VOTI-630187 format. One line per field, with one value per residue (C-alpha): x, y, z; residue number from 1. Coordinates in nm, 2 decimals, always signed. Layout:
<pts>
u <- (X,...) .
v <- (Y,...) .
w <- (Z,...) .
seq <- (NUM,...) .
</pts>
This chain:
<pts>
u <- (+7.08,+7.36,+7.65,+8.00,+8.36,+8.50,+8.70,+9.07,+9.21,+9.37,+9.62,+9.88,+10.13,+10.44,+10.55,+10.74,+11.04,+11.26,+11.53,+11.28,+10.93,+10.73,+10.37,+10.14,+9.82,+9.54,+9.19,+8.94,+8.75,+8.38,+8.26,+7.98,+7.71,+7.92,+8.14,+8.52,+8.64,+9.02,+9.31,+9.60,+9.93,+10.17,+10.53,+10.80,+11.17,+11.35,+11.56,+11.67,+11.33,+11.06,+10.69,+10.73,+10.47,+10.45,+10.21,+10.34,+10.04,+9.66,+9.48,+9.11,+8.89,+8.81,+9.17,+9.33,+9.68,+9.91,+10.28,+10.48,+10.77,+11.06,+11.42,+11.68,+11.85,+11.60,+11.40,+11.02,+10.71,+10.36,+10.01,+9.67,+9.39,+9.05,+8.85,+8.47,+8.24,+8.21,+8.58,+8.90,+8.93,+9.18,+9.53,+9.58,+9.84,+10.19,+10.33,+10.64,+10.96,+11.11,+11.44,+11.44,+11.71,+12.03,+12.12,+12.40,+12.39,+12.15,+12.29,+12.59,+12.84,+12.80,+13.03,+13.33,+13.64,+14.02,+14.24,+14.61,+14.71,+15.08,+15.29,+15.31,+14.97,+14.60,+14.31,+14.00,+13.68,+13.31,+12.99,+12.91,+12.59,+12.33,+12.27,+11.93,+12.11,+12.37,+12.14,+12.37,+12.63,+13.00,+12.96,+13.29,+13.39,+13.58,+13.79,+13.91,+14.17,+14.40,+14.59,+14.38,+14.46,+14.66,+14.61,+14.70,+14.47,+14.24,+14.38,+14.16,+14.16,+13.89,+13.84,+13.57,+13.64,+13.51,+13.85,+14.15,+14.50,+14.72,+15.09,+15.39,+15.18,+15.34,+15.29,+14.96,+14.87,+14.50,+14.34,+14.01,+13.83,+13.52,+13.38,+13.12,+12.98,+13.01,+12.88,+12.86,+12.59,+12.78,+12.89,+12.67,+12.66,+12.96,+12.97,+13.03,+13.39,+13.53,+13.87,+14.09,+14.44,+14.74,+14.92,+15.05,+15.41,+15.56,+15.56,+15.90,+15.92,+15.81,+15.61,+15.85,+15.87,+15.67,+15.60,+15.36,+15.16,+14.90,+15.04,+14.79,+14.80,+14.61,+14.63,+14.86,+14.82,+15.04,+15.15,+15.34,+15.40,+15.20,+15.36,+15.33,+15.11,+15.41,+15.59,+15.28,+15.30,+14.93,+14.61,+14.64,+14.47,+14.58,+14.86,+14.94,+15.11,+15.30,+15.38,+15.48,+15.52,+15.90,+15.91,+15.73,+15.86,+15.84,+16.17,+16.05,+15.74,+15.76,+15.57,+15.44,+15.64,+15.40,+15.36,+15.02,+14.90,+14.64,+14.52,+14.44,+14.22,+14.33,+14.42,+14.48,+14.78,+14.87,+14.76,+14.72,+14.55,+14.49,+14.65,+14.44,+14.46,+14.79,+14.88,+14.98,+15.33,+15.49,+15.76,+15.65,+15.82,+15.64,+15.68,+15.44,+15.41,+15.20,+15.00,+14.83,+14.60,+14.88,+15.19,+15.32,+15.60,+15.92,+15.90,+15.95,+16.19,+16.12,+16.01,+16.00,+15.75,+15.64,+15.28,+15.22,+15.07,+14.71,+14.48,+14.57,+14.37,+14.19,+14.40,+14.45,+14.39,+14.14,+14.05,+13.81,+13.89,+13.71,+13.99,+13.82,+13.45,+13.46,+13.68,+13.72,+14.05,+14.09,+14.40,+14.49,+14.79,+14.93,+14.73,+14.83,+14.88,+14.98,+14.98,+15.20,+15.35,+15.11,+15.06,+14.82,+14.50,+14.15,+13.92,+13.55,+13.33,+12.97,+12.73,+12.53,+12.20,+12.24,+11.92,+12.09,+12.17,+12.54,+12.74,+13.00,+13.34,+13.66,+14.01,+14.32,+14.65,+15.01,+15.15,+15.32,+15.00,+14.78,+14.56,+14.30,+14.13,+13.78,+13.61,+13.24,+12.93,+12.85,+12.94,+12.64,+12.71,+12.80,+13.01,+13.06,+13.42,+13.55,+13.92,+14.10,+14.46,+14.55,+14.82,+14.91,+14.63,+14.35,+14.18,+14.16,+13.89,+13.71,+13.70,+13.39,+13.32,+13.09,+13.17,+12.99,+12.73,+12.89,+12.87,+13.08,+13.21,+13.32,+13.50,+13.68,+13.77,+13.92,+14.15,+14.49,+14.54,+14.91,+14.91,+14.82,+15.08,+15.36,+15.64,+15.51,+15.51,+15.86,+16.00,+15.84,+15.99,+16.33,+16.31,+16.21,+16.50,+16.75,+16.62,+16.65,+17.01,+17.10,+16.95,+17.16,+17.48,+17.41,+17.36,+17.68,+17.88,+17.73,+17.81,+18.18,+18.21,+18.17,+18.37,+18.64,+18.74,+18.96,+19.16,+19.11,+19.40,+19.64,+19.80,+19.92,+20.08,+20.14,+20.50,+20.69,+20.99,+21.15,+21.12,+20.96,+21.10,+21.23,+20.89,+20.74,+20.55,+20.58,+20.65,+20.48,+20.50,+20.22,+20.35,+20.07,+19.71,+19.59,+19.23,+19.12,+18.75,+18.70,+18.93,+18.97,+18.82,+19.14,+19.33,+19.05,+19.06,+19.44,+19.42,+19.17,+19.37,+19.72,+19.65,+19.43,+19.13,+19.12,+18.86,+19.08,+19.38,+19.18,+19.05,+19.40,+19.53,+19.25,+19.31,+19.69,+19.64,+19.61,+19.61,+19.96,+20.10,+19.98,+20.14,+20.49,+20.40,+20.22,+19.86,+19.64,+19.47,+19.11,+18.95,+18.67,+18.42,+18.58,+18.73,+19.08,+19.07,+19.35,+19.57,+19.77,+20.13,+20.26,+20.30,+19.97,+19.91,+19.67,+19.55,+19.74,+20.06,+20.00,+20.19,+19.98,+20.27,+20.21,+19.97,+19.63,+19.33,+19.04,+18.71,+18.37,+18.06,+18.12,+18.48,+18.33,+18.08,+18.35,+18.59,+18.32,+18.25) .
v <- (+9.30,+9.50,+9.63,+9.66,+9.68,+9.37,+9.10,+9.09,+8.86,+8.52,+8.27,+8.50,+8.31,+8.42,+8.25,+8.30,+8.50,+8.69,+8.96,+9.24,+9.08,+8.82,+8.70,+8.75,+8.54,+8.55,+8.44,+8.73,+8.78,+8.83,+9.15,+9.19,+9.28,+9.55,+9.47,+9.50,+9.78,+9.75,+9.59,+9.78,+9.59,+9.70,+9.58,+9.58,+9.56,+9.70,+9.42,+9.63,+9.78,+9.54,+9.65,+9.97,+9.90,+10.11,+10.12,+9.95,+9.97,+9.92,+9.67,+9.62,+9.44,+9.15,+9.02,+8.77,+8.74,+9.02,+9.08,+9.30,+9.50,+9.49,+9.60,+9.33,+9.16,+9.29,+9.11,+9.16,+9.09,+9.16,+9.21,+9.31,+9.55,+9.51,+9.83,+9.88,+10.18,+10.14,+10.15,+9.95,+9.60,+9.51,+9.41,+9.05,+8.83,+8.89,+8.67,+8.47,+8.66,+8.68,+8.79,+8.91,+8.79,+9.00,+9.21,+9.44,+9.79,+10.04,+10.36,+10.56,+10.68,+11.06,+11.35,+11.20,+11.42,+11.40,+11.62,+11.60,+11.58,+11.57,+11.69,+11.35,+11.19,+11.23,+11.13,+11.01,+11.02,+10.97,+10.92,+10.56,+10.38,+10.31,+9.95,+9.95,+10.03,+9.75,+9.50,+9.22,+9.11,+9.23,+9.57,+9.73,+10.02,+10.00,+10.32,+10.43,+10.70,+10.82,+11.13,+11.39,+11.47,+11.15,+10.83,+10.60,+10.32,+10.35,+10.22,+10.07,+9.94,+9.79,+9.90,+9.86,+10.21,+10.55,+10.69,+10.57,+10.71,+10.73,+10.76,+10.85,+11.12,+11.43,+11.75,+11.92,+11.70,+11.67,+11.32,+11.18,+10.99,+10.77,+10.52,+10.24,+10.01,+9.63,+9.34,+8.96,+8.99,+9.23,+9.58,+9.89,+10.19,+10.42,+10.76,+11.06,+11.14,+11.42,+11.59,+11.58,+11.72,+11.56,+11.74,+12.09,+12.20,+12.52,+12.79,+12.82,+13.20,+13.52,+13.80,+14.04,+14.41,+14.51,+14.88,+15.14,+15.43,+15.68,+15.70,+15.86,+15.91,+15.58,+15.37,+15.29,+15.11,+14.80,+14.66,+14.35,+14.09,+13.77,+13.42,+13.17,+12.86,+12.64,+12.81,+12.81,+12.43,+12.43,+12.63,+13.00,+13.09,+13.45,+13.70,+13.81,+14.13,+14.15,+14.49,+14.66,+15.01,+15.04,+15.39,+15.72,+16.03,+16.18,+16.06,+16.06,+15.85,+15.47,+15.25,+14.89,+14.69,+14.40,+14.25,+14.26,+14.10,+14.16,+13.91,+14.00,+13.75,+13.85,+13.65,+13.93,+13.95,+14.28,+14.23,+14.52,+14.60,+14.88,+14.84,+15.01,+15.06,+15.25,+15.52,+15.87,+16.02,+15.68,+15.47,+15.13,+14.82,+14.57,+14.25,+14.01,+13.64,+13.41,+13.13,+12.81,+12.59,+12.45,+12.67,+13.02,+13.10,+13.29,+13.66,+13.94,+14.22,+14.46,+14.81,+15.11,+15.39,+15.68,+15.80,+16.18,+16.37,+16.33,+16.46,+16.36,+16.14,+16.27,+16.41,+16.17,+16.20,+16.48,+16.59,+16.84,+16.96,+17.19,+17.31,+17.62,+17.71,+17.98,+17.82,+17.50,+17.37,+17.14,+16.98,+16.71,+16.52,+16.47,+16.25,+15.88,+15.91,+16.26,+16.16,+16.45,+16.76,+16.91,+17.28,+17.35,+17.27,+17.39,+17.40,+17.47,+17.52,+17.62,+17.59,+17.28,+17.46,+17.75,+17.92,+18.25,+18.25,+18.21,+18.12,+17.86,+17.99,+17.88,+17.89,+17.81,+17.71,+17.66,+17.30,+17.35,+17.46,+17.17,+17.33,+17.60,+17.76,+17.90,+18.13,+18.05,+18.25,+18.04,+17.71,+17.52,+17.61,+17.31,+17.33,+17.11,+17.10,+16.97,+16.96,+16.85,+16.86,+16.99,+16.95,+17.12,+16.92,+17.01,+16.94,+16.59,+16.41,+16.59,+16.47,+16.60,+16.58,+16.77,+16.89,+16.73,+16.87,+17.06,+16.89,+16.90,+16.56,+16.64,+16.95,+16.74,+16.49,+16.75,+16.88,+16.72,+16.50,+16.52,+16.20,+16.00,+16.15,+15.92,+16.18,+16.24,+15.87,+15.83,+16.12,+15.99,+15.65,+15.80,+16.00,+15.70,+15.50,+15.78,+15.80,+15.42,+15.43,+15.72,+15.52,+15.21,+15.43,+15.59,+15.25,+15.12,+15.43,+15.39,+15.03,+15.10,+15.32,+15.03,+14.93,+14.74,+14.92,+14.72,+14.84,+14.64,+14.45,+14.57,+14.34,+14.49,+14.26,+14.32,+14.24,+14.31,+14.55,+14.54,+14.34,+14.50,+14.85,+14.99,+15.11,+14.76,+14.84,+14.69,+14.88,+14.75,+14.87,+14.83,+14.60,+14.41,+14.33,+14.05,+14.10,+13.77,+13.76,+13.41,+13.29,+12.92,+12.75,+12.58,+12.91,+13.06,+12.77,+12.79,+13.16,+13.11,+12.84,+12.99,+13.36,+13.57,+13.74,+14.10,+14.16,+13.99,+14.20,+14.51,+14.43,+14.37,+14.68,+14.88,+14.73,+14.79,+15.15,+15.40,+15.77,+15.75,+15.59,+15.89,+16.14,+16.20,+16.00,+16.29,+16.36,+16.43,+16.76,+16.76,+17.02,+17.23,+16.99,+16.70,+16.55,+16.42,+16.31,+16.47,+16.52,+16.20,+16.26,+15.91,+15.64,+15.54,+15.18,+15.09,+14.77,+14.83,+14.83,+14.49,+14.19,+13.88,+13.67,+13.68,+13.79,+13.90,+13.90,+14.12,+14.03,+14.18,+14.10,+14.40,+14.28,+13.97,+14.17,+14.41,+14.13,+13.96,+14.29) .
w <- (+1.88,+2.03,+1.82,+1.97,+1.88,+1.71,+1.90,+1.84,+1.56,+1.66,+1.53,+1.39,+1.17,+0.97,+0.65,+0.32,+0.47,+0.24,+0.27,+0.30,+0.33,+0.52,+0.50,+0.80,+0.83,+1.10,+1.19,+1.21,+1.54,+1.59,+1.44,+1.70,+1.44,+1.28,+0.98,+1.02,+0.79,+0.82,+1.01,+1.17,+1.18,+1.46,+1.52,+1.78,+1.67,+1.98,+2.12,+2.43,+2.53,+2.42,+2.44,+2.23,+1.96,+1.65,+1.36,+1.04,+0.79,+0.75,+0.53,+0.42,+0.66,+0.41,+0.42,+0.65,+0.50,+0.38,+0.27,+0.52,+0.40,+0.65,+0.71,+0.66,+0.95,+1.21,+1.48,+1.46,+1.66,+1.51,+1.64,+1.48,+1.58,+1.41,+1.34,+1.27,+1.29,+1.67,+1.74,+1.77,+1.92,+2.18,+2.03,+1.94,+2.10,+1.95,+1.69,+1.73,+1.73,+1.37,+1.22,+0.86,+0.63,+0.58,+0.27,+0.16,+0.32,+0.17,+0.32,+0.19,+0.46,+0.50,+0.57,+0.41,+0.43,+0.41,+0.64,+0.70,+1.07,+0.99,+0.71,+0.54,+0.62,+0.56,+0.79,+0.60,+0.82,+0.78,+0.99,+1.10,+1.01,+1.27,+1.38,+1.19,+0.87,+0.89,+0.70,+0.81,+1.05,+1.06,+0.91,+0.78,+0.56,+0.23,+0.18,-0.17,-0.25,-0.53,-0.62,-0.79,-1.16,-1.20,-1.39,-1.10,-0.99,-0.69,-0.37,-0.10,+0.25,+0.48,+0.84,+1.11,+1.24,+1.12,+1.02,+0.82,+0.79,+0.48,+0.54,+0.32,+0.14,-0.02,+0.17,+0.10,-0.19,-0.31,-0.31,-0.44,-0.17,-0.15,+0.11,+0.10,+0.37,+0.34,+0.55,+0.51,+0.24,+0.01,-0.07,-0.02,-0.25,-0.29,-0.15,-0.38,-0.46,-0.25,-0.24,+0.06,+0.13,+0.30,+0.59,+0.58,+0.65,+0.76,+0.48,+0.32,+0.26,+0.42,+0.27,+0.09,+0.04,+0.36,+0.36,+0.52,+0.39,+0.51,+0.86,+1.10,+1.47,+1.54,+1.22,+0.93,+0.60,+0.53,+0.19,+0.11,-0.17,-0.15,-0.10,-0.38,-0.35,-0.38,-0.09,+0.12,+0.20,+0.28,+0.24,+0.29,+0.61,+0.68,+0.69,+1.04,+1.14,+1.47,+1.61,+1.93,+2.07,+2.10,+2.27,+2.30,+2.13,+2.48,+2.62,+2.98,+2.92,+2.98,+2.75,+2.75,+2.49,+2.48,+2.13,+1.96,+1.64,+1.37,+1.10,+0.74,+0.55,+0.20,-0.11,-0.36,-0.59,-0.41,-0.05,+0.19,+0.52,+0.77,+1.11,+1.37,+1.75,+1.75,+2.00,+1.88,+1.91,+1.94,+1.77,+1.65,+1.51,+1.28,+1.08,+0.90,+0.85,+0.64,+0.80,+0.68,+0.89,+1.10,+1.09,+1.06,+0.82,+0.88,+0.97,+0.71,+0.75,+1.05,+0.97,+1.19,+1.17,+1.40,+1.45,+1.46,+1.75,+1.86,+2.13,+2.49,+2.72,+3.02,+3.31,+3.59,+3.97,+3.95,+4.30,+4.46,+4.81,+5.04,+5.27,+5.38,+5.42,+5.15,+4.88,+4.68,+4.57,+4.26,+4.12,+3.86,+3.72,+3.37,+3.14,+3.13,+2.75,+2.65,+2.29,+2.21,+2.38,+2.63,+2.55,+2.84,+3.03,+3.00,+3.31,+3.28,+3.59,+3.67,+3.96,+3.96,+4.00,+3.75,+3.85,+3.88,+3.51,+3.57,+3.26,+3.24,+3.31,+3.13,+3.26,+3.06,+3.22,+3.11,+3.11,+3.45,+3.64,+3.75,+4.03,+4.07,+4.37,+4.36,+4.60,+4.62,+4.72,+5.03,+5.18,+5.03,+4.67,+4.45,+4.13,+3.83,+3.70,+3.37,+3.29,+2.97,+2.84,+2.50,+2.24,+1.92,+1.75,+1.99,+2.32,+2.45,+2.64,+2.93,+3.28,+3.46,+3.84,+4.08,+4.43,+4.72,+4.94,+5.23,+5.56,+5.87,+5.81,+5.45,+5.57,+5.83,+5.57,+5.35,+5.63,+5.63,+5.93,+6.01,+6.22,+5.91,+5.68,+5.58,+5.64,+5.99,+6.08,+5.94,+6.14,+6.47,+6.40,+6.34,+6.67,+6.87,+6.72,+6.81,+7.16,+7.20,+7.08,+7.32,+7.61,+7.52,+7.49,+7.83,+7.99,+7.85,+7.96,+8.31,+8.32,+8.24,+8.54,+8.79,+9.09,+8.91,+8.59,+8.36,+8.07,+7.75,+7.59,+7.87,+8.14,+8.47,+8.74,+9.10,+9.18,+9.51,+9.48,+9.82,+10.14,+10.44,+10.49,+10.82,+10.93,+10.89,+10.57,+10.23,+9.91,+9.60,+9.24,+8.98,+8.72,+8.55,+8.59,+8.37,+8.25,+8.11,+8.02,+8.14,+8.42,+8.45,+8.74,+8.84,+8.86,+9.07,+9.31,+9.33,+9.40,+9.67,+9.84,+9.81,+9.86,+10.07,+9.92,+9.84,+10.11,+10.38,+10.28,+10.28,+10.63,+10.76,+10.59,+10.74,+11.09,+11.06,+10.96,+11.24,+11.28,+11.43,+11.11,+10.90,+11.13,+11.27,+11.57,+11.74,+11.78,+11.48,+11.46,+11.34,+11.12,+11.25,+11.12,+11.29,+10.97,+10.96,+10.59,+10.39,+10.71,+10.67,+10.64,+10.68,+10.42,+10.28,+10.17,+9.89,+9.76,+9.43,+9.64,+9.79,+9.68,+9.62,+9.53,+9.16,+8.90,+9.03,+8.80,+8.89,+8.72,+8.71,+8.50,+8.28,+8.20,+8.04,+7.84,+7.71,+7.63,+7.42,+7.24) .
seq <- (1,2,3,4,5,6,7,8,9,10,11,12,13,14,15,16,17,18,19,20,21,22,23,24,25,26,27,28,29,30,31,32,33,34,35,36,37,38,39,40,41,42,43,44,45,46,47,48,49,50,51,52,53,54,55,56,57,58,59,60,61,62,63,64,65,66,67,68,69,70,71,72,73,74,75,76,77,78,79,80,81,82,83,84,85,86,87,88,89,90,91,92,93,94,95,96,97,98,99,100,101,102,103,104,105,106,107,108,109,110,111,112,113,114,115,116,117,118,119,120,121,122,123,124,125,126,127,128,129,130,131,132,133,134,135,136,137,138,139,140,141,142,143,144,145,146,147,148,149,150,151,152,153,154,155,156,157,158,159,160,161,162,163,164,165,166,167,168,169,170,171,172,173,174,175,176,177,178,179,180,181,182,183,184,185,186,187,188,189,190,191,192,193,194,195,196,197,198,199,200,201,202,203,204,205,206,207,208,209,210,211,212,213,214,215,216,217,218,219,220,221,222,223,224,225,226,227,228,229,230,231,232,233,234,235,236,237,238,239,240,241,242,243,244,245,246,247,248,249,250,251,252,253,254,255,256,257,258,259,260,261,262,263,264,265,266,267,268,269,270,271,272,273,274,275,276,277,278,279,280,281,282,283,284,285,286,287,288,289,290,291,292,293,294,295,296,297,298,299,300,301,302,303,304,305,306,307,308,309,310,311,312,313,314,315,316,317,318,319,320,321,322,323,324,325,326,327,328,329,330,331,332,333,334,335,336,337,338,339,340,341,342,343,344,345,346,347,348,349,350,351,352,353,354,355,356,357,358,359,360,361,362,363,364,365,366,367,368,369,370,371,372,373,374,375,376,377,378,379,380,381,382,383,384,385,386,387,388,389,390,391,392,393,394,395,396,397,398,399,400,401,402,403,404,405,406,407,408,409,410,411,412,413,414,415,416,417,418,419,420,421,422,423,424,425,426,427,428,429,430,431,432,433,434,435,436,437,438,439,440,441,442,443,444,445,446,447,448,449,450,451,452,453,454,455,456,457,458,459,460,461,462,463,464,465,466,467,468,469,470,471,472,473,474,475,476,477,478,479,480,481,482,483,484,485,486,487,488,489,490,491,492,493,494,495,496,497,498,499,500,501,502,503,504,505,506,507,508,509,510,511,512,513,514,515,516,517,518,519,520,521,522,523,524,525,526,527,528,529,530,531,532,533,534,535,536,537,538,539,540,541,542,543,544,545,546,547,548,549,550,551,552,553,554,555,556,557,558,559,560,561,562,563,564,565) .
</pts>
């Protein structure tokens, strides 16, 4: 005889359905020579992902019919597993799919609250029920509300959403709220009553009697009168102080006038707070407002106060330069925040490797001295420098820096390269510009000295005076020369057709001239060098004395340029 695990049960049947129960019956399988000790009932109620079996409950092995406790309005499938001392059987075939009857909801909506989103409304919200908790079709929510501390009746409304809005409510009025779920089978249990508030509005008044006390260099204590609950128009959230640095007591110093704010979470009858983060030796302006969860109220009166002197910040632009092989030069600038009147500077220095037992040296300087030169033992000695500014209240923060190891490259870097200085580059650019202007002026002057000089805005014509004289020459007088920048093509063509050109007249004039005409009819005596220029005694004819029968216009490219200018 061989003992083994039992065979699975068969013939699963469902009967006697109710809202929350159903009867399951089956036929036991073969025990295989080992008694069945219990049955395990498993179920599947997932409509979207079937096949996920979960354990429901266990029953004694001598039963073949049990009552199962279910959730209303849910689809189920069941199967059985028989168990003996050897082990568990294979699962049985599933039962037919079964839906339990519906029932009113069992679950209370959670996280009910009422919050105003506008000054005359209130939003009532809650968490929705999961589908397994519906217990029936067409789940909805019944919302109840009424004014707190009043004898008015409860008002209600039904919605399928998870929020409901009440309109025409008074500003920041407390309401009692409760919510219950409902389906086609009835009403579920009511939620506990909670208090919600309608919307908030802008506070009506500002905090009064704003004043300061205990003024220090970086902080001040504020005092003001509280705003009444009726004027708050909502729940008190905070008092907020707005302040800005209006100016420095040092007239030359520029300041950032950006506005800052600090919040004070106080609800005392005599509220106060400490305003920190101020800068010493400065003039401040301040006002305060009250705020609820939605709005800030009107500002209070502005007050002015001045902070006393403090210690300065670190000097700026601290530099260590090795301009010579045997010395170090250090300099610095005024602190970014003097925080008072600078009375001087303190410089401390010491070799980095103080193996020789050298003590730290201290130098003090007046406010107008911001540099120091130190002669060192050798070029490889390194120093540690610390500099600080001081006011009447004491020494400020220290700025510490060490000199670098001496190298040829560092020494070269410390030397001032004149070619990279801004002033040198500016001078070279100015010189180049002046040279360019002189070249342009020289070019224009040279161009004006051309072959045909023309006087601007002046007309000279060539007109005949007399007819041919006794010696056969003509006498002309300079009358007018018209200098038009752009002669018309028609006039040019007429001049070319009607009158001889200047070159032709010049040639004829040259051919007509003779040595005899410039003398008394006798022979011309030459100079020793063979020149006869300057020996003319006769009448000399020039192009300016020739008659062209009217106005003659002499043009050159430069005339056009000058006329345009």
